[in-house]
C-alpha angles and dihedrals in degrees: 000000000000092000095046138091124211113229126196097219120231094171140006132201122237114219136180092249088061089058091044089051092050091050095047097248095111116056111215111240110254094246095046132103105261092222116095124248132087105196138042145180126200150099124312107241100169140018134211118227094254099035101124123239100331118130130197108268095034118130110237134184114196151172112243131199089232126301101089095126089085142088091247129029132183111220134180107260095231095054090061131083129191115258112268117249109279097016122130123208093272094051091047093049089054094062111065106062100032100035094042090049092048094044095049096046102037098035113019096038102025101029097218109200136199110276096025124120114247126192125198129177124216091028094177093057124091092261094042092054094047089052093048091050099044094043091050092047086054092053100252126143105246125210120178142176127223136171103246143029086251096054091043089055089047091054091052090049088052090055108274115147092211132012122192126198100226092194092060105026141044097255096189093055093044091047094051091045091053090057089055091239095309094108133217116307098193131017128191109200129186093164104060109163111094092348090079096066089046090053092047089055094056102035121120120236108290091017121169125218117192117193117201104165140354110231087154092054134280097260131075138160111237132193101209095194091097091042091060097036095052097032094240118181121211119192134169133199143149125208101232101068094049117114126259088254094047091053091047091055091050091055093044091049093044091053092046097049102034107015091102092047089053092045090052091050089244089119117039135140120249110232110213099181141347125212129190110255090249089060093056089125089061091049090051089050090053092049090049089052091055087216094126128096112205129354132346112212136188116216118216129210 
């Protein structure tokens, strides 16, 4: 289209929605490319007539509306950013889906500030690591949960201030204690289910809970007493249904607020494993196992 750029993909990010789409648990939006894949990095090879300042030969990383598992993908120009300095294709492909999601929910919707306490579940996942890095770059104190001692140590190595093994410890109690009674200011939750009530119980006054998935189930019993007493806000969103304009704003604001940190290497994704595009099924098997720490990438070409 006139507002799109055509990218010759060098690397593609793997995300849980890709797996859910393949297994029939995630219906593709009617206007989306039916091929899986939500983020790409590569070289711009063609440009629409209204596609901003992009030039042929530029290196772009971008959020796609499906169709990333391919050699070429057309992407809306405003959903793309230039590769940060020092990034390779794998690192660039790890940015759009996870970092746009975290930025939108934690900063645009929940307004995390320096000095606040931030909780993110699944700290060793792609989303979790993006959240740890952006929150630390902002100056927040970061608490995370993970499912093994090894994953907890990995989260600490990536900058988390406190990592809690949720399989062996009462994460909510330990998180509350770590804040010395203040409570959590912002929580990023992809588990939902019975985690929501536990979060409500440990939120600070004016705390914000951002729900982005429901790996623990879409239903929960909630006591809204604390929500009212402590003026807690609960919001939910996913990235894919956002409008073209909303996604453009997310990319623009992420670049404005954290572009310098990415260029300086202060914010960068951790690549766990890269598979050739032809081995996408093996990449999905790894993601379903949850054994990975960091991002799973497909290399193209």
